[in-house]
C-alpha positions, 0 to 999 in steps of 0.5 A: 531522489526517486522513490521506490514504489511497491504497489500500483493500482490493480494489484491484489494484496493480502496482509500477513497480520490481518487475514480476516480482512481478506484479499485487497485490491489497490484502488488509488495511488497518491504521490507527493510532488514535494521532495521528501513527501509521502506516497500512499496507496488506498486498498479496498479489502474484502471486508468492505473497508478501505485502508491507506498505506505508505507505498515507498520502499525507502520508508521504514513505514512502507506497507511491505514492512508492515505486512502487505504482500502482493498476491 
């Protein structure tokens, strides 16, 4: 089954529920090679913190559904 990915390295994003984080830049993507495995992205926000999110649109826990939006 092919995963539907939301973000890619270099995308600028913000979080709808955490505007105090500022704008973030996707700095890493990781994809599982196992069937059913997770896809993650790591985002560096202006507040200096890196945060990881699930990056598969078919997952109910995808970062899009959690409030991460591409700018």
